[in-house]
Phi, psi and omega in degrees: 000132183278139178268355184302314179298323179292321178294317179295322177296317179296318178295320178295321179296314180297316180297319179294316180298313180295318179298315179295319179301312184290319185282322191242324192238039184300316186249017183237100188293306186293314176299322179297316178298316180295318179294319179297317177297318178298318178297316179297318179295319179295316178294323177296317178296318178300315181296314180294326183282317191250336186255350176269144180255000000 
């Protein structure tokens, strides 16, 4: 089983989290934390649904 899709998904998640933090939530701790948790949950659901066999 190839780990490449999981690695690419993790890199995309990190890039999205950093981008959203820098662009929208730089000085807002709690909204930033909630959005980051939401992004991780969405990526986790996507990974479990589409990338696991």
